[in-house]
C-alpha positions in Angstrom: 0.0 0.0 0.1 1.4 3.3 -1.0 2.1 5.8 1.8 0.1 9.0 2.0 0.1 12.6 3.5 -3.2 13.1 5.0 -5.1 16.0 6.5 -8.2 15.9 8.6 -11.0 18.5 8.9 -11.9 19.0 12.6 -15.7 19.3 13.1 -17.2 21.9 15.3 -18.3 18.9 17.6 -14.9 17.1 17.3 -15.8 14.4 19.7 -19.2 13.4 18.1 -19.0 14.3 14.5 -16.9 12.6 11.8 -13.7 14.1 10.8 -13.2 14.4 6.9 -10.0 13.0 5.5 -8.1 14.7 2.6 -5.1 13.1 0.7 -2.5 15.8 0.1 0.0 13.5 -1.5 0.5 9.8 -2.1 2.6 7.3 -3.9 5.2 6.8 -1.3 7.1 3.5 -1.1 10.4 2.3 0.3 13.1 2.5 -2.5 13.9 -0.2 -3.3 10.4 -1.8 -2.4 10.8 -3.9 0.8 8.4 -6.5 1.9 8.5 -5.5 5.5 10.5 -3.3 8.0 10.6 -0.1 5.9 8.2 2.7 5.6 7.4 5.9 3.7 6.6 8.7 4.0 8.2 10.0 7.3 7.7 13.2 9.2 5.8 16.1 7.6 6.4 19.6 8.9 3.9 22.5 8.1 5.2 26.0 7.9 4.2 29.4 6.5 7.0 30.8 3.9 5.3 34.2 4.6 6.7 36.1 7.4 3.0 37.3 8.3 1.9 33.6 8.4 -0.8 34.4 5.9 -2.5 31.7 3.8 -2.4 27.9 3.8 0.9 26.3 5.0 3.5 24.8 3.0 4.6 21.3 3.9 8.2 19.9 3.9 8.1 16.0 4.0 10.7 13.4 4.6 10.1 10.5 2.4 11.9 8.3 5.1 12.7 5.1 3.3 11.4 6.4 0.0 14.7 8.3 -0.1 13.3 11.9 -1.0 12.6 15.2 0.5 9.4 16.9 -1.0 7.8 20.2 -0.6 4.1 20.2 -0.8 2.6 23.6 -1.8 -1.1 24.6 -1.8 -2.6 24.7 -5.3 -4.8 27.6 -4.2 -5.8 29.7 -1.1 -9.4 28.6 -1.4 -10.3 27.1 2.0 -12.2 24.1 0.6 -9.5 23.2 -2.0 -7.2 20.5 -0.5 -5.1 20.1 -3.6 -1.4 20.3 -3.1 1.5 20.3 -5.6 4.3 17.9 -4.9 8.0 18.9 -5.8 11.0 16.7 -5.0 13.9 18.8 -3.8 16.2 16.1 -2.6 16.8 12.4 -3.6 19.1 10.1 -1.6 21.7 8.1 -3.6 23.2 6.2 -0.5 21.6 3.1 1.0 21.4 1.6 4.5 22.5 -1.9 5.4 18.9 -3.1 4.5 19.4 -1.7 1.0 16.9 1.3 1.2 17.6 5.0 0.6 16.6 6.4 3.9 16.2 10.3 4.5 16.0 11.3 8.1 13.8 13.9 9.7 13.5 17.3 8.2 13.2 20.6 10.0 12.2 24.2 9.2 13.5 27.2 11.1 14.2 30.9 10.9 18.0 30.7 10.8 18.6 34.5 10.4 15.7 35.9 12.6 14.1 37.5 9.6 10.7 36.0 10.4 10.7 33.7 7.5 12.0 30.2 7.5 15.0 29.4 5.3 
């Protein structure tokens, strides 16, 4: 089963009403494909590239054993549009002892104190 990045809408009555699930990105598999013990994707971190934190978040994602780092960018600022565009910004070429191209955890930070993440 391909790994996915999911978002859930929290209802007004979060403990009584159903949560609506949205797939933001999919198609993540360990590379090379492994029968067990490997997984993809890994950690997702939401951030605002805008210093004023306006609009929908951008997401940086570790593909974990999929061997990539992806950026997911909202296709629009419309609140009910859950489409994101996926762009791979890094692909691992090294392999672990198990033979997979693992990428570790990704972080987002404001390194120069400008108010925007680098």
